[in-house]
N, C-alpha and C positions, 0 to 999 in steps of 0.2 A: 259465290265472290264474284264471277267474272258479269254476275246481274249488276255490280253495284260497281264495276270496272267502267264499265262502258258508258253508263249517263255521266260518272264523273268525267270521263275524258269527253264526251261530246259535249258538254257544260263548258268544261275548260277550252276548247276550241270555239264554243261561242263567244266567251268569253273574252278572247284572245283577239278574235276577227270584231268583233264591232266594237271594245272596251277599248284598242290598245291602238290599231290598224286606222280608225278612220281620225281618232284626233292626232294620230302622227302624221298623217298627211296632211291634214290644216294646219300642223305646224311648220312642215315642211313647205308648204306652199306661200302661209304668211313671213317666213324667213326669208325666203326668194325676191317678194315681193321688195321687203323692207330695205334687202340690199341692192336691190335696183334703182330705192330711190334716192332724191339727193339727201341725203346723211353724212356727216362727218364721218371720217375714215375709219375713227376709233367704233362709230356706232357699226358702219357697214361690218368693220371684222367681227363684231358682236353678232351679227344675224348673221351672218355665213358659220359662224362656228356654231350658233343654235341647228341650221339646216344641217350639216356636216355631221353634227349628234343626233340630229332626227332621222337620218339616213343610214347612221352607224345601227341604232334601235330599232328600224324597221327592219333592215336587212336579216337581226336576231330573231325579232319576232315572227318574220315568213321564213325561216331556218326552223322556226320549232312548228309552227305549222305543218310546214311541208313534210316531215316525220312524222308525226303526229297521223295522219291524214293517210301516208306511205303506209303506215303501222294498220291503220285500221283500213285498207283495200280502198279507200276514196277516192282514189288517184286512178282515171281509167285515161289509156294513153290515145291522143288522138293523131294516128300516124299522119304523115303525107308526106308526098314526094315531092320532092323539095332540094335546092342548094344549100350546100352546109357555108358558105360565104355570108350567107345573107344572115343567118343566126351567130355566127362570129361576129359581124357587125353590131348587132343589139347587144351581145352582150359587152362587146369593147366600150360601146355609148352606154349604157347603162350602168357599168361601173367606176368608167372616166368621170362619171360626174359627181364622187366623193373624192372631193379635193385631199381629205383628210385620208386619203387612202393612197392616191399614187402619186403624190407628190411630184418630182421629177423622172421618175420610171419611165422608161420607151417601151413600147410593144412593135415587133415585127410579125408580119404575118406571112405564110409562104402555102400554096394550096397549089398542091401537083396539078397538072392541066389536064391527069387521064381521071379526076374523079368524077366519080357520074352522079345524077341526081340520086340521094336518099331517103332513106320513108323513114321519120322519126317526127316526133311530138315536138315541135318548136320550142314552145315556153317551157319543157322541162330540158330539150338538151342547153338551153338560153341558159337555166338556172344551174345547170354544169358548167358551162365554161364559165359565167360568172362566178361561181364560189371557187374554180380552180383560179380563176385570175385576184379575184380577190385573197384566196390564201398567198397564192405567191408572191404579190404585193406585200401583205402583211409580213412576211419571215426575209424580206430582203431588202436591202438598206435602198435610200431614195436614189440615188444612183444608177440602180440596177437596169437591167437588160430581162424583157419576158417575150418569148418566144412560143409564136402559136404554126405547129405547123401539120398538114393534114396530108396524107400520101395513100397510097395503096399498099396493101402486102399480105400476102396468104390469103386472099380472096375476101379480106375484110377491109374496111375503113379506120387507120388509125389518125388519131386526133391529140396531138401532143401537146401539151402545154409547159415549158420549159425555163430556169429560170438561172443567173448566177452567182445567188446566194450561197448563205452557208452550207445550204443541204439539208440531208433529213437525219437526224440521230442512228446508229447504227443497230438494226433490228428492231428499228421504228417503222418498216416500209409498210407492213401489215395494220400495225396496232392502229395508227393516225387513223384509218376507216371505218373503225369503231364510234357509236353515239360516244357524246361528249371526252372523245378523245385529243389533246392539244398538243403540237408540236413542241412547245415547251412547257415543263412543269412549272406551278405558278407564274408563269408569263405576264406582263403586262401585255402583251399584243390583245386587244378585243375579240371578244368570241366565246362559244359555248362550247365548241367543239361537236356542232354538228353538221358542218358544213360537208366534209367530205365522205360523210357517212349518208347524206342525202345523195351525194354525185354517186356514190357506189349503188342504192337502191335502185336509181332513175335508172342507170346502163345497164342493169340486172335486168332491169322490166323490158329495155329493150333488145332484150338475149343478145347484149355484149359483155366485156369484161373491161375492169378500170384497175392500175398498180402504180406502184409508187417505184423511184431510184434515183439512185445519187448518178451523176454524171460525172465523170472527168474526161477533158481534152475533149471537149463534144464538139460540135457543129449541128445543128440540125436542118437548116438549109441546104438545098441543092444548088442554088443560083449562088455565084461566087459575090456579088455586089452584097448579097442580104445575110453574108455568116459571120459569126460571130465566135470568135475565137474563144472557147469558156474552157477553165481550170477547173471547174467544182459548179455546184449545183445542183437544184432538184427537176424531174423531170416526171411530172405526171401524166400517162397514156390513158386513153379510153380507144373501145374500138366500136363499127358499129357493123351488121351485117350488110351488104351490097343489094342483096336481092336482084331483082329483074326488073326496071323501072320501065313506065307505060309509054307506048309509041305515042308519036303523036296524034295518029288517028283514034286511038282508045281514049288518050287525055279531048279529044273532041266530039266523041260519045256524052 
């Protein structure tokens, strides 16, 4: 039986990669070009809608590909010592390009000043952050606030993505990390329930942990000017090991 499964999985990966991702990339580029051209307002709105729907489908395809590669052991971590703020900025930029997703939601970021360089695969940790941001945006009202907080605790780096939405259904804090799990059964919210499962697989590959919890009267940030009083919401936290960053002399070698 395994002799039949592996060729089928590899064939599916090849089909998804070539037959879906390439046309989607072309569609996104063409839609963006149309939106920037001198078209009537209604036509520009249609072009933007085509782009946003293509971006949404591209996210679904990428999640399917990532999960298949993780399960087949095809993903190899490319660890490098780097600042966490750069990958956070990249994740925010990549997700904020989707107008259908963000609306008027606001993001605040606070990184504790004592957070050192961390050793991780930047593209994979960016995917984790992007999936958590997309998840927060999909399950919160349009005027919600999303907060990213990075701090040191117990010899680890904790990265938190919190929102002030309706929170997680009681008893589902662990189940939502399973493959094809959805926050709401029969929900109209787009997605196939792979984002959080991919996050868990990537974080565990980095020797970290990830969990979710509901928040009550919580303020994530240490600076008074950044605090947002919250009566409810969901909080997704993952850890990364600290290790020993290289010295300047070691980097020069």
